[in-house]
N, C-alpha and C positions, 0 to 999 in steps of 0.2 A: 402301521399302514407306510411306512418308510419304504418297504419292502417293497409293495404296490402302490405309488402313487398317484396310478392314472386308476385306480379301481374305485374308490371313493367319488373323483370325477364323475367315471361314466355313470355309477350307480344315481348320483343324483341330477345329470341331464338326461337319466332313462324318467327319473319320476316324474321331472318338469315333461317331458314329452306326455307322459300319461294323465300329468294335467292339465293341459293342453288339448287331449284331447277329449276328457270328460268336461271340460267347464267351456261356458260359451265366450264368444267371439271376445277378446279382452286385452286390444294390444296394446293399449295406455298402459294398462298395469303393468302386462310384463314388461314394458320399456321402461317403467320406473321403480319396478324391483330390480331390474339387471343393472341401471345407473346407480341405484339405491348404494348396491355392493360396490357395484365400483368404486363410488365414493368411500364406503369402508374400510375395504379392502388399503385405498389409499392411506386413509388419517389412522386407524386404528390397527399399527401391526400384532396385540392381541388376538383382534377377532378376526385376522387375515383365515384360518381355514373356516370357520363359518359362513363370513363374504364371500369367499372361493365357490363355498357348495352352493349358497342362493344365486351367486352370478350363472354355475351348470345348470341350475336349474330353471332361469329366466330365458337361459338360451335354446335350450331343449324346448319349454314354452312357447317362444316365439318362435321358433323353426318352424316346430307343427302349424302352427295357427296361422302363419303366414304364405306357408302354401296350401291348406285349403279355407283360408277365407277367400270370397265372392268379392278382389279389389278392381277390377280391371274390367271396365265396359265393356269389353268383348270375352269375355269369361263364358267358355261354352254354357256353366251350370245358367248364366244369368241369362244367354242368348235361349238357348231352347227350354227354359223353364219347367217346370216338375210335372208336369203333364206330357204323355206319349204322343210322340209327334214324326209326321211324314218329311224327312229330309231328302236329300242328298248332300252329301259332306266330303268334300273334299278338302285332302290331307298327305302328308307323307309316311309311307309305310315306317314304321320304328322297326321293324324285324321281319322276319320271313315268314307269313301266313304256316302253321300251325296245324299240321291233319291232324282228328282225331277219329278216332274208328270204335266200334261196338267189335269187329271180330275181322278175319281174314275170307268170309264165306261169301257168295253171290249175295244171297242175300241180306249182310248184315249193311248199315251204314254209314256216312262219315260227313263229319261236319269241318271246315276249316273255320279257325281261331284266326286273328292277324289285332295289333295294334295300330292305331293311326293316331298321327298327331294331328289336330284337326286345326285346318286354318282358315276356312270358308262355309258357312250352309246354306242351300240353297231351297225356298219355301216358295210355292206360289211364283215360281219361275221369277221370281230373286234371291239372288245374293247379297250375303254381308258376311263380314269378318266374323270370325269366333277363335276362341284360341284352348286349345283341351284337347285333352287322353282319352279315345275312346276303346273300349275293345267289343270288335266286328264279328260278328256269327254267321254263319254260311252255312246253308246244306251244301254238300259236294264236297269237289277236290276245285282249288283254283289253277290255273295255267301258268307256266312256270315264268310266265312275261311279268307275273306279280311278285316284288321281292323288296329284302329292304333297300332305302333312299328313295324307291319311286313313288310319285308323285299321282295317285287316286283318285276316282268319285266312284261316292257308292251310295246306291238309292237303298232306303230300309227305314224303321219306326226307329229313332229314339227314342229310349227310356230310361230312366233311374234303374239299377239292378235290381232284380225282384226279389223279395223279401223271402224265408224259406216258407215251402207249403205245410209244413209240421214243424214240431218243438223237436231241436236235436236232429234236423234233417240239415243240408248246405243252405251256408247262408253266402249267396252271391254280394249283398251289400256288403257283411264284413271283408269278406276274399277282396272286391273288386277295389274297395280302400283303400285295403295294405299292401296294394300296388298299382294305390297313385291314379286309378284310373275314373274318368268322373263320369262315362255315364256309359250303354248298352244299345248298342247298332244291330240291328237283328234283320241283315239282306237273305232275302227267297233263298239264292242262288247264285254261280257266278256270273249268270247274264244282269243281274244286279250293280256287277263290279265293272269300269272300262279306266285304263290311262288317261289322264289329263293334259290337257293341249299345250304344248312346249314343249322344251329341255327336259330329258329325259337320262339318267345314269344307264351307260351302255350295257354295262355288265353287273351280274351280284357285286356285292364288296366282298372282297376278299377274306372273310372267317367262314364265310356263306358257300362260296367256292373250295374252299378248304375241307370242309365237313361234306360238300355231297363228291370228291377225290377222295375220304377218310373212305364214303361208304361204300364207294365200287372196289377201292384198293382190299377192306376185310371181307368183301362176298367175292374178288375174284375168282378165290383159287376154289371155293366153296361147289358144291354141285348142285344143290337148291337153295332158294329162299326159306327154312325153314324159322319153328320160332327161336332155338338156339340161336340163332345169325341175328335176325331182327334185338332179340333181348340186347344182342354183342354189340350193338351199334348203339342203343338206349342207354347203357352202363361206360359208353367212351366218349361217346358226344353228346348223349343228352339228348336221342331221340326218342321224345316222351310218346311219338305215334305206337309205339310195340305194345306199350304200358295198357292192355283194354282192359276192360275190370273184370275177367274172363283169369286173364295170363295172371297179373294183378294179387287174385286175389290168396293164393299160395302164400305171394312174397309177403302178402301183409299180416298173414295168417300166423306166421311162424317167426314175425320180428324181422326179417330178413329185407322189407322193402326199400330200406335205406341205401343198400349197396348201389341203385341204381340213379338217385338223388347227384350232381356233380357235387359231390363234398368232402371232407377234410379227408378222406380216405383217398379220394383220387389224386386229389389234389398233391397232397404229401407222398404218390408214390413215383406221382411224376417228376416232382421237386427230386424224391430221391434218386430217382435217373438221371436227372438233365445234371445236378450234383456230381455224384456220382464220374458221371461220364469225364466233365471240364476237374474232378479231383486226378482222375487217375491222367490227364493230357499235362497237369501238375499248372493249372492255371491259378494263381494267387487267389485267395481268399476274395478281395472286393472286386477283383474284375468278373467271380463267379456269381457275386450277386446282382452285379448289373448284366448281366448276362443273362444270368435264372430266373430273376422279378419276369420282362419282357418277355420274356416266353412264354411262362404260366399265363400271363394277360391273356396274351395271342390263343392261347388254351382255352380260358374264359367265353373270348370274343368265339369260339370254334363252338362251342358248346351254344349258342346261341344266347348269351349273359343271361344265363338262368341266374336268379337270386342268393340260389345255394352256392355257385360255382364261382359268384362274387362275393361273399361270401367267405369262402375256404378260401380265395387268394387272397382277401385283405389281411387273413391268418397269418399265411403264412406268406405275405410278401415282410410283414413284419418280423416273424421267424428270423427269415434267412439273411433281412437288412440287420437284424441284429447280430447277427451270426457271424457276417463277412465284418460288421464294425467291430468285432473282436469284444462285445456288451454281452454281460454274464445271461445267460438266460432265466427270464419267469414268467413260469407260463402265466399265471393269475395276472399278471401286468400285460405279457403280449395279448391275452385275452379282451383283457380292460378294452385296450389302445383299438386292436380290432370293430369292438365294439363301438367304442367311441366315432371311429373314423367313418364306419358303415352311416348308423345314425344321423350324425352332419349330415350326412351327402343326403340322404330319405329316413327322415325322420318315423314315415310310416310304415318302413321294416319292419319295429318293436312288434307291431299286430300281428304278423308273417306268423304261419306255425312253422315254419322251416328256418327263420330267424330263431324262434322262442326253441326248439327243437337244440337245431347247432350250439347255441353258446353252453345252454343248461346240461348237454351231455358233455361237452369241453370240461365246462366248472366241474360235472360230478369226476370225472376222469381225473383232474388234478386233486380234487378232496379226497377220493374213495380209494384210488388204485396206493399212493403210497404207503395208508398204514395196513392195506391186506397183505401189500408185498411184505412189509416188517414180521406181519404177523407168519407170511409164511417162510420169510427167514429163521424165526426165531425157533419154529415147529421141525425144517428142516436142517438147520446147522450144524456142522461137523466139528469136531473139537480144532477150536481154532490153533492149538501148538501142532496140529499132527500135518503133517505136509501134506500136499496134494496125491503126490507118485505114491503116497503109502497108502493112500485107503483104497480100500477091496476095489475089481476089478467091477464089477457090478456098481458098487457105487459111483462110480466115473462117469460110468455108461447113462446112469439112470439119472443122474443130476441135471443134466442139460434139460433132458424130457422134463422131469418133474416141474423145473422152471417155467420151461418155455410153457405147459399145461396151465400151471398155476396164476400165469401171467394175465395168458388168453381169458382164462375164467375169471377173471379179478378185470379185467378189462369189461368183458362183457357184462356183468353185475353191474359195476360202476356204471356205464350207458344203459341199462334197464332201472337201476334204478332211479339214475336223470331224467331220462324219457318216458315213462312207465306212465304221470299224472297226465302228461301232453298228447301223450295217442289217447289214452282214454279220455280226455277232451276232445278233442278232432275227430277222434274215428272209432270211439265208443270200443276198443279192443283190451285187453289185455292179455300179451302172449306169453305166461313163464314158458314154455319150447326155446324161447329166444335165445334165453341161456347159453344151453347145451347147441341147438343149431348155429348160432354166430361163430363159436369156437370152432366148426367145423367152414361154413359158408363164406366167413370173411376170406380167410387164407383161401378157399379156394376163386373167390371174387378176385385177391391181387392175384391171381398168378392168370387166369383171364385176360386182366388187364393189362398187366406186363407185357402177356405175350400178345395184345393188341398194338400196346404201344410198341413194340418189338418189329409187326408186321409193317406198323408207318413211318420206321425209322428205316424198314429195304425199303418199301417201297415198290417203285420203277425198273429201281438199278438196282438189286439184289430180287429177284424173283421166287429163284430155289425157297429163300429163306424165307421172301413171306409169304409164300404157300406153307410152309412150318410153321410159322408163327402160326398163321391164320386158323389152321386147323388143329393146333394146340391150346388155341381161344375160345374155338369152337367147343371144345371138347370138357374144357372147365366150366365154360358157362352151361354145358348141360349137365355136365358131374352135380354143377350149384341149382341149376331145376329142381331136379330130383332128389338131391339133400332136401330142396325146401315144402316140395309137394311131399315128401316121405315125415319130416316136421312135422307141418303143419295137420297131417290123418293122423297123429297120434293122439290116443285117450286123454281128453281135459292138455290138449297143447295149448290152446287158446279159450275167451269167453269175452262175450260181450256183455258191457258194462254200460250203465248212465253217468253223464257228465258225472264229477266231481264236485264241479265248481269251483270259483276264483278264490275265497277262502279257504276254503282243504286245499286248494291246491297250493296256496301261500305258507297255509300251519306245514303241511307237507317238507314243502324245503324249505323253511325254519331248523325245523326238526335236523332233515339230514345237513346243513350246511352246520349247526351248529354239534352235529354229533361227528363229522367226519374231518370237521376242523381241527377238534379237541376244545373247542370252549366252553363246552356245559363240562368237561370234565375238568377243567383249571381251578385250582385252590380261589375259596372265595365265591365261587360262581353253580358252586353245587347247590347250596340253601336256594338260592334264587331259581337256577333251573329247575329242582324239583317244585317250586310253587307255582311255576309255569308251565308245567307239566298238569300240572294237579287241577287249573283252570282249563287246562284245554280240554281235559279230559271232562270237567264239569260241563265246559259249556258245548262236545261233542254230545253229549250225555243228552243235555236239554233240549239241542235239535229234534234228537233223536226222539226223545220221550214225545214232544210237541207233534211230530208229524207220523209214528207209525201207526195213529189210527185211521189216517184219511185216509178216501178212497180219490181217485182221481177220474174224470171223464173228457177224451178225446177225443171228438169227432173229427175226420176226417174225411172231408168232400174231395168225391173220383168222378169227375168229368161225366155228371149225370148219375152214379151210383155212391154208394157211401160206405165206412168203414168206424166205428166204435171201438174204442182202447179203452176197456175199464181195470183200472191202475187198482187194487184193491189190497190190503195191508196183505206184506208177506209174498209170496207167488200160487198159493194153492188154490186161492179163487183167480185171477187174473184173466180176462175175459174178451176176444177179438171176437166181434159181433161184425159180421163178413170179410168180404177181403178185394173189395174191387174188380175189375176188370185185368186181365194178364199183366196188361202194360203197365197200368199202374202199381199193382201188386211188389212189380217188382223197382219200378223209381219212388215210391210211395211206402208203402205198405209195409214191404220189408226190412226195409233202410231205418223206416221209424222203432218198430221194433224193436231191430238191433240197438236204437239209442236207446231205447228204454231198458237196455240190458237184459233183454229175452232173450236164456237162449233155449228154452223149451217152455212151451205155450201149455198153459194148465187144460185151457179149452175154449174152443173157436164152435161158433153158431152160427149157423145162415137161414137167412128170414126168409130171402126172396133165391127163387130159382133162376133170377135173366142172367148177362153175361157180366153185366155192368157191376154185379153185386158176388157173384159166385163163381166166376171167369180168372182169376187169381188165387181161390183156393189152391188150387194142387200144387203152387208153389208156395204159397205159405205153410203146407200141411210137409212140404219136402223140407224143408229148412227150417222149420220149428219145432216138425211130429209132434203134435198137440195129443196130450192124454186123453182127453173124450173131446168127442166132436158131437151138436147139439141138433137136430134138424125138424120140422115140423112134419104133422102127418099130411098136410097138403103136397100133391108131386106137382113137378112141373115137366113143360115139353123140352125145354135147354138143353142142347146136348152137353154145354158143360158142366149141368148142373145132376144129369145123368151119367156123365162119366165119373163122376167124383165119386159118386155116392156106389158105386161098382165095384170100381178100385176099396171102397169103405169097408164094402162086405166082405171082402179077406179078411179084417180085421174088427168080426163084432163085436169083442169086447169091447174099441174104440167109441163106440156109434151109441147115439142115445139118442130116443123121440121122443120128443115134449110136446106137451099142450097147453091149453089153457087151465089155471090154478095150477098147475106143476113147479117144480122150483128148477133154476139153473144157477150153480154157482153163486149159490145167496140172492137170487133176483125171482122174483114170483113170475110168471108166463101171462099175459092175459089176452095173448091173442095168435094163431086160432084155437076155435074151437075143437074139439076130434072129428067132428062130422064134416067139417067144413072142406066141402071142395070146388074147386075154381074154374069155371066154363075153361077162361083164359089166361 
């Protein structure tokens, strides 16, 4: 560990954060453990590594618990209570409100999301001080007068974040906890917002003005505002409004969605451009570090301080400063330093999906790529005693191509191995197509980003070059969209999978790290590795054997209707009973089935003809292509029901009528009788 001194410190600190999240409030115990570790560190030289580990864990434990404990009398959680309450909240906008849209058509809806640092609450005509951060959601778009730094008053319902509506669906409580937000304030529309009395900032902050200027600059020379142009804003400036569900879907399914998070790729490209320009100008290393790091932080601010941008900027700052100070580069040590700095600043970042994906992917790159490159070199090497100029011409031409392509494949494979369990956990997706797709899409994204940076550098003072760069960026982004859509449409390009669970993911990453680092192959550890592998196999088989005969029923209440999911052993007898209305099918039933790992539905049964039960049947059928659809002998007047049956009649082999006493996917039907008729 002498090569990576910060790695064990970061691991112990993260362990303390996890312990602090799972344990009840125990600040005295945390302070006692930290003080005891300090004393042991001072008086027991031989035990200092263990004392340092305990001290790092205690600091992580205390950092999280102090931030999450309700200590102050004016803490928002104490003032507001646990029940929903109608209030007017006064506070400072922490960032510009972010617009979220379902699409760009006249019938699509929009809502605004903002973070407010609350200063006071008004209830029943009485103001009282309060302190905390809330997420404010509002239907529609807010006016330009609401920007970061202004004091606002918002009227709405203040509540704790809602729990998930069904297992596997979006968990707002966990998400907002990771963001450090205490409550959610639900405002009806823009009329519930107003600026507070008193002095206010006259103009938006500089990063917000830069983002508006950058959007105008990138769009100025393009004929219309279209999807590639909006996605270019998303990739370059972190403008997430462009990423509607429909637009984002092919990128999610092809495993290329990471290009639209301001992450390591973006920061590395921007840093590379800055460092290259300064080196061409013959600026010394130290001065390059002093100039490049602040500019990177300005770029992170211009993207709205997105957590992924902050994480990548911290990591790149560590790397650039080490290079500027002529320190030898150690990726694992730099990774640990960046993680430690971020978690010291905000320990709840550890529970964000972006943090986990960022650091597991970089860790996988650091461990997996080097052995793959060494394997490639052994396979593709030529006679070391033969000078390069004596190699055949085809070999000299092919060598850089083979090395470049295989290196890209190694990077793509390493990133996929590092991210797949977490993507399965958070998004319920497994994307084998991302391996070849990223080899093509990442270079296209790099070209689009470099062209966009070129357009911003030329700006208003070289309009001809700005136009050329803007059109180039639009072209490369269009290519990205087409390749991602094509990749997502390939057979077996992606699968929906159930959540593997944290124990299985922990075992996976332990095995991956052990294999990639070579730990399991070292002499003296092979026998231990074999024993551990046997224990894991037996344990996994035991869990599978205990659960393989279970049948689980999940009832989904859906705005007056309902849907019932029957998860039988295997997939052949899985059954969905009813589908809810169209809105609930889109927001609850379809995401729920995907979270269960359903790619094709074995059985769909429709029990009621009203729209609250069958209005979403067409959407469910188009997404999961049920093998058999079961209906009763009763006929209903519902247009949604009749329309669905008319379409089903085109494939009669998929349609079955069933009545009392007959079997349906292993279940016995109790109602209705074949002769039953209902007047209404």
